[in-house]
TIGU-370739 format. One record per residue: x, y, z of N, C-alpha, C, O in turn; residue in one letter. Coordinates in steps of 0.02 Angstrom, whole numbers. Each point is the difference from the previous one (the first is absolute). Layout:
    neast   nnorth      nup   caeast   canorth     caup    ceast   cnorth      cup    oeast   onorth      oup   type
        X        Y        Z        X         Y        Z        X        Y        Z        X        Y        Z      a
...
This chain:
    neast   nnorth      nup   caeast   canorth     caup    ceast   cnorth      cup    oeast   onorth      oup   type
    -2781     1007    -4109       24        15       62      -34      -47       53       44      -20       38      m
      -92        1      -26      -44       -62       27       54      -60       13       20      -20       55      q
        3      -12     -137       42       -43      -17       70       -6       46       28      -48       26      e
      -14      117      -30       72         3       51      -10       -3       76       42      -13       43      r
     -118       30      -35       -8        -1       79       12      -70       17       34      -13       50      l
      -61      -41      -94      -35       -53       26       91      -48       16       16      -31       50      e
       24       44     -111       45       -15      -19       58        1       64       33      -47       22      q
      -34      127       -1       41        21       57      -50      -29       66       32       -1       52      a
      -91      -18      -47      -23       -44       34       18      -76       20        5      -23       57      f
        6      -11     -123        7       -54        3       94       -2       29       17      -43       40      v
       20       80      -60       61         2       13       -1        1       81       14      -48       36      f
      -29      101      -18       -8        -3       82      -25      -69       52       20      -21       54      i
      -67        5      -94      -26       -53       34       44      -68      -19      -10      -54       29      v
       58       62      -80       50       -48      -10       58        4       56       25      -50       25      n
       -7      119       -8       49         8       26      -16      -17       84       45       -9       41      l
     -119        6      -25      -13       -25       62       36      -75       -2       39      -18       44      n
      -52      -10      -82       31       -68       14       73        4       36        8      -25       56      i
       49       59      -94       52        21       29       37       35       49       52       -9       32      f
      -95       53      -36        7        28       78      -78       45       32      -43       20      -40      n
       39      -14       84      -68        16       33       19       63        5      -24       36      -43      k
       66       -5       89       15        68       23       11       46      -62      -40       47        0      k
       79      -49      -50       -3        18      -68      -76       17      -32      -26       55      -12      i
        6     -114        3      -73         1      -11      -51       55       26      -30       42      -34      s
       26      -52      112      -40        36       36        6       79      -18      -50       36       -3      l
      113      -12       -8       21        65      -31      -13       21      -75      -21       55      -17      i
       36     -107      -25      -32        -9      -57      -84        4      -18      -33       31      -42      c
       21      -63       79      -85       -10        9       -7       79       22      -36       27      -42      f
       53       12       80      -31        56       40        4       50      -64      -43       41      -15      s
       97      -52      -17       26        65      -46      -49       -6      -42      -40       46       -8      f
       35     -106      -28      -54       -14      -45      -64       15        0      -24       23      -52      f
      -23      -35      120      -57        28       -4        2       63       28      -51       31      -16      f
       91        4       55       18        73      -11      -14       34      -70      -42       43      -14      f
       89      -75      -24       11        24      -81      -67      -12      -27      -33       48      -21      f
       12     -103       20      -84       -19      -39      -50       56       30      -42       24      -40      v
       43       -2      105      -43        40       45       20       63      -27      -51       32      -11      g
      105        4       -7        9        71      -35      -24      -10      -64      -43       42      -15      k
       54      -76      -23      -23         4      -79      -91       10        9      -39       20      -43      l
       24      -43      119      -89        12       -6      -32      -56      -11      -61       -1      -11      g
       94      -46       13      -37       -67       -6      -22      -22       88       52      -19       27      d
      -82       17       -2        2        -5       82       -8      -70       23       25      -29       48      l
      -83        1     -112      -36       -68       14       66      -55      -12        9      -53       31      d
       37       83      -89       49       -50      -13       56       -1       60       30      -49       20      q
      -28       88       -7       34        33       66      -23      -51       83       31      -22       48      a
      -87       21      -67      -23       -32       63        9      -62      -24       38      -23       42      e
      -49      -33      -92       11       -63       -7       62        0       -5       18      -58       -1      k
       29       96       -3       71       -13        7       35      -10       84       51      -28       19      v
     -114       72       27       41         7       56      -45      -60       40        2      -18       59      f
      -36       -2     -105      -53       -80       43       43      -51      -38        6      -48       38      s
       16       40      -77       69       -70      -18       45       12       27       45      -38      -16      s
      -20      101       77       56       -11       25      -17      -39       29      -57       -4       21      m
      122      -56       -6        0       -51       73        6       38       58      -28      -21       50      t
       56       66      -47       28        26       74       -2       82      -14       18       31      -50      k
      -45       -8      106      -13       122        2       47      -11       51       12      -54       26      h
       13      109      -14       39        43       39      -35       53       22      -60      -13        5      n
       73       62        7      -16        62       22        0       43      -53      -52       28      -18      i
      119      -17      -18        0        18      -68      -52       -8      -47      -10       44      -42      v
      -22      -95       43      -48       -28      -63      -51       33       34      -24       49      -28      s
       -1      -67       92      -75        29       15       -3       73        9      -54       28       11      y
      127       16      -15        4        76      -10      -25       14      -71      -39       43      -20      n
       65      -82       -6        9        13      -91      -60        1      -19      -16       43      -41      i
      -28      -86       63      -78       -16      -26      -47       47       33      -52       13      -32      l
       62       23      103      -24        39        3       -2       62      -11      -51       34        4      l
      135       -3      -26        0        43      -46      -37       10      -52      -25       55       -9      n
       13     -111      -38      -23         3      -53      -80        7        8      -37       25      -43      l
       21      -46       92      -67       -10       13      -16      115        9      -37       41      -27      y
       79      -39       67       -3        71        7        2       61      -75      -36       44      -23      g
      102      -78        6       18        36      -84      -88       17      -30      -25       52      -22      l
       -1     -112       33      -52        -5      -68      -64        4       54      -48      -36      -12      y
       47       66       55      -64        15       35      -31      -47       28      -59       15       10      r
       73      -69        9      -42       -64        4       -3      -23       80       22      -56       12      q
      -40       83       27       32        -9       71      -58      -63       17        7      -31       53      p
      -52       19      -89      -46       -51       29       15      -74        9      -14      -44       41      d
       64       50     -122       39       -73       -1       34      -35       54       26      -55      -11      r
């Protein structure tokens, strides 16, 4: 499963070259999906690798922290 997540991440990074707006949406969904799978550390890495953040991406990150009861992060 980790290999597929890495492939999806590479795909989204490559998509960023062509269309930044679509990429922001894809990155937000991707790190939400990774976080919902329980890998909060990987979700944070994806969030950190995003070149641009918006209110949706910050909201997703805060919701993931609340979901896994980690308000100190």
